[in-house]
matplotlib code that plots the C-alpha trace (Angstrom):
import matplotlib.pyplot as plt

x = [175.9, 175.8, 172.0, 172.1, 174.3, 172.0, 169.0, 171.0, 171.8, 168.1, 167.4, 170.0, 168.3, 165.1, 166.7, 164.9, 166.2, 169.4, 168.2, 167.7, 171.1, 172.7, 170.8, 172.2, 175.8, 174.7, 173.0, 176.0, 178.1, 175.7, 175.7, 179.5, 180.3, 182.3, 183.0, 182.5, 181.2, 181.7, 180.7, 181.9, 182.1, 185.2, 185.6, 188.1, 186.8, 186.4, 183.7, 180.6, 178.3, 178.8, 177.3, 178.8, 179.4, 182.4, 181.8, 180.6, 183.7, 186.0, 184.2, 184.4, 188.1, 188.8, 187.1, 188.6, 192.2, 191.5, 192.8, 191.4, 194.6, 196.9, 194.8, 196.9, 193.7, 192.4, 195.7, 196.5, 193.1, 193.0, 196.0, 194.3, 191.4, 191.3, 190.4, 193.0, 193.9, 195.1, 198.3, 199.3, 199.3, 202.2, 202.0, 205.7, 205.7, 205.5, 202.2, 200.6, 201.6, 200.2, 197.0, 196.6, 197.1, 194.7, 192.1, 192.4, 192.0, 188.7, 187.4, 188.6, 189.8, 193.4, 192.3, 190.6, 189.6, 188.7, 187.1, 187.7, 184.8, 184.9, 181.7, 180.6, 182.0, 185.1, 183.1, 185.3, 184.0, 185.3, 183.6, 185.4, 184.9, 186.9, 187.6, 190.0, 191.6, 194.9, 196.4, 195.7, 192.0, 191.6, 193.2, 190.7, 187.8, 189.0, 189.5, 185.9, 184.0, 186.2, 184.1, 180.8, 182.0, 182.9, 179.3, 177.9, 180.2, 178.8, 175.2, 175.9, 177.5, 174.6, 172.2, 174.3, 174.3, 170.5, 170.5, 172.8, 170.6, 167.6, 169.5, 170.3, 166.7, 165.7, 164.6, 166.2, 169.0, 167.6, 167.9, 165.4, 163.1, 165.3, 168.5, 167.2, 166.0, 169.3, 171.2, 168.6, 169.1, 172.8, 172.4, 170.3, 173.2, 172.1, 174.7, 174.5, 173.1, 170.4, 169.6, 169.3, 167.0, 164.8, 164.5, 164.0, 167.0, 170.5, 173.5, 174.9, 171.7, 171.9, 175.4, 174.1, 171.7, 174.3, 176.9, 174.3, 173.4, 177.1, 177.8, 174.7, 175.7, 179.3, 180.6, 184.0, 182.7, 179.7, 180.2, 180.6, 177.4, 175.4, 176.8, 176.0, 172.5, 171.8, 173.3, 171.5, 168.1, 168.0, 167.2, 165.8, 166.5]
y = [38.6, 41.1, 41.1, 41.7, 44.7, 46.1, 45.7, 47.3, 50.4, 50.8, 50.6, 53.3, 55.6, 55.3, 56.2, 59.1, 59.1, 58.9, 55.6, 54.1, 55.5, 53.7, 50.5, 50.6, 50.3, 47.3, 45.7, 46.0, 44.3, 41.3, 41.2, 41.3, 39.5, 42.4, 43.4, 47.1, 49.6, 53.3, 56.6, 59.9, 63.4, 65.4, 69.2, 71.7, 71.2, 67.4, 64.9, 66.5, 63.5, 59.8, 56.4, 53.0, 49.9, 50.6, 50.1, 53.1, 52.5, 53.0, 56.1, 57.6, 56.7, 58.1, 61.4, 61.6, 61.2, 63.4, 60.8, 62.7, 64.8, 61.9, 59.1, 57.7, 56.8, 60.4, 61.9, 59.2, 59.5, 63.3, 63.3, 60.8, 60.8, 57.0, 54.2, 53.2, 49.8, 50.4, 48.4, 51.3, 53.8, 54.9, 53.1, 53.4, 56.0, 55.0, 56.9, 55.3, 51.8, 52.4, 53.8, 50.8, 48.3, 50.1, 50.2, 46.4, 46.0, 47.9, 45.6, 47.3, 44.8, 44.6, 45.2, 48.2, 49.8, 53.4, 55.4, 59.2, 61.3, 65.0, 66.9, 70.5, 73.4, 71.5, 68.6, 65.6, 62.3, 58.8, 55.5, 52.5, 48.8, 46.8, 43.2, 40.8, 38.6, 37.7, 40.0, 37.5, 37.1, 40.9, 41.5, 39.0, 40.8, 44.2, 42.8, 41.3, 44.2, 47.3, 48.8, 48.0, 49.7, 52.9, 53.1, 52.3, 55.0, 57.7, 56.6, 57.1, 60.5, 61.6, 60.7, 62.6, 65.7, 65.5, 65.4, 68.4, 70.4, 69.7, 70.9, 74.2, 75.0, 74.4, 77.7, 77.2, 74.8, 72.3, 68.7, 66.3, 64.5, 61.3, 63.2, 65.1, 61.8, 60.1, 63.0, 63.1, 59.5, 59.9, 63.0, 60.9, 58.6, 55.7, 53.7, 53.6, 50.1, 51.2, 54.2, 52.2, 49.7, 52.5, 53.9, 50.5, 50.9, 49.4, 51.0, 51.7, 53.7, 55.4, 56.6, 58.1, 60.3, 61.2, 62.2, 64.3, 66.0, 66.6, 68.3, 70.5, 71.5, 72.2, 69.8, 68.2, 64.8, 63.2, 64.5, 68.0, 67.6, 66.6, 69.6, 72.0, 70.6, 71.0, 74.5, 75.9, 74.3, 72.1, 69.3, 69.4, 66.5]
z = [45.5, 42.6, 42.6, 46.4, 45.9, 43.2, 45.6, 48.3, 46.1, 45.5, 49.2, 49.9, 47.4, 49.4, 52.8, 54.5, 58.1, 60.0, 61.5, 58.0, 57.0, 59.9, 59.2, 55.6, 56.9, 59.0, 56.0, 53.8, 56.5, 56.3, 52.5, 52.1, 55.3, 56.7, 60.2, 59.7, 57.2, 58.0, 56.2, 57.6, 56.4, 57.3, 57.3, 58.8, 62.4, 62.3, 61.5, 60.2, 60.0, 60.3, 60.5, 60.8, 62.8, 64.9, 68.6, 70.7, 72.8, 69.9, 68.7, 72.1, 72.5, 69.0, 69.9, 73.4, 72.1, 69.1, 66.7, 63.8, 63.9, 63.3, 61.7, 58.8, 57.0, 57.1, 56.0, 53.5, 51.8, 51.9, 49.5, 47.1, 44.7, 44.3, 46.7, 49.2, 50.6, 54.1, 53.4, 51.0, 53.9, 56.0, 59.4, 60.1, 62.9, 66.5, 67.0, 63.9, 65.0, 68.5, 67.0, 64.7, 67.6, 69.8, 67.0, 66.6, 70.4, 70.1, 67.3, 64.2, 61.6, 60.5, 56.8, 55.4, 52.1, 52.1, 49.3, 49.4, 48.0, 47.1, 46.7, 46.3, 48.3, 49.5, 51.0, 51.8, 52.9, 53.5, 52.9, 54.6, 54.7, 57.3, 58.1, 59.8, 57.2, 55.5, 52.9, 50.1, 51.1, 51.4, 48.0, 46.5, 48.2, 46.8, 43.3, 43.4, 45.0, 44.6, 41.7, 43.4, 46.6, 44.7, 43.5, 47.0, 48.5, 46.1, 46.8, 50.6, 49.9, 47.7, 50.5, 53.1, 50.9, 50.8, 54.6, 54.7, 52.3, 54.5, 57.6, 55.9, 55.2, 58.8, 60.3, 63.8, 64.6, 67.1, 68.1, 66.6, 69.2, 68.9, 69.2, 72.3, 73.8, 73.3, 75.0, 77.8, 78.7, 78.8, 81.0, 83.4, 83.8, 81.6, 79.7, 76.0, 76.2, 78.6, 76.5, 73.3, 75.1, 76.4, 72.8, 71.2, 68.9, 68.5, 70.1, 66.6, 65.8, 69.2, 68.3, 65.1, 67.1, 69.7, 67.0, 65.1, 68.4, 69.2, 65.9, 66.2, 69.7, 68.6, 71.3, 71.4, 72.7, 74.2, 77.7, 76.3, 74.3, 77.4, 79.3, 76.5, 76.0, 79.7, 80.0, 77.0, 78.0, 74.9, 77.3, 80.8, 83.2]

ax = plt.figure().add_subplot(projection="3d")
ax.plot(x, y, z, "-o")
ax.set_aspect("equal")
plt.show()
């Protein structure tokens, strides 16, 4: 297992595209037998960049309900510099309990381990692994792989910073061909599954392109992103 993680770290260092970044989260799930792996970058206006294996339905629901403003994981980790086992967080409020139960209904595991990462110029990111298991089994997993996950988290963040740097040197903000294609298929009324099939990619990878496009367009959610892309002429349907 340790050798697999070392090989995985080398593969993350070679990532050059959003699609490969997304695939890395899926690969880590397979290596560690996890349900979910998620990396996302948080700033003052919300998620800046993200990749992971949560379902598209949960991501859309999270954005629709603006859960970023009350997510105990976000708030709990923002106050810490060390990894956080979700059991250590405050889930006592009625809103937090309802949020947690809804997350489980959408396929988020009952256990989580999140590593907060702070970078240059106030950058704040979270790297999370997630599973359904007993407290004892999860504690054993964290004891076994906790240090490895910290290294993995920082490799993900390093790669995300490289993507950010390349975005800043772009002369004109614009959607990449794949981002525009993803938004165009949604604008034509295709479901995420249909759009992913047309593009020959997984739904998780499709979501990476949609989220990247949403942030570039300054949209609040996917529907808003499609509307902005159409109204500004970024895509033509």
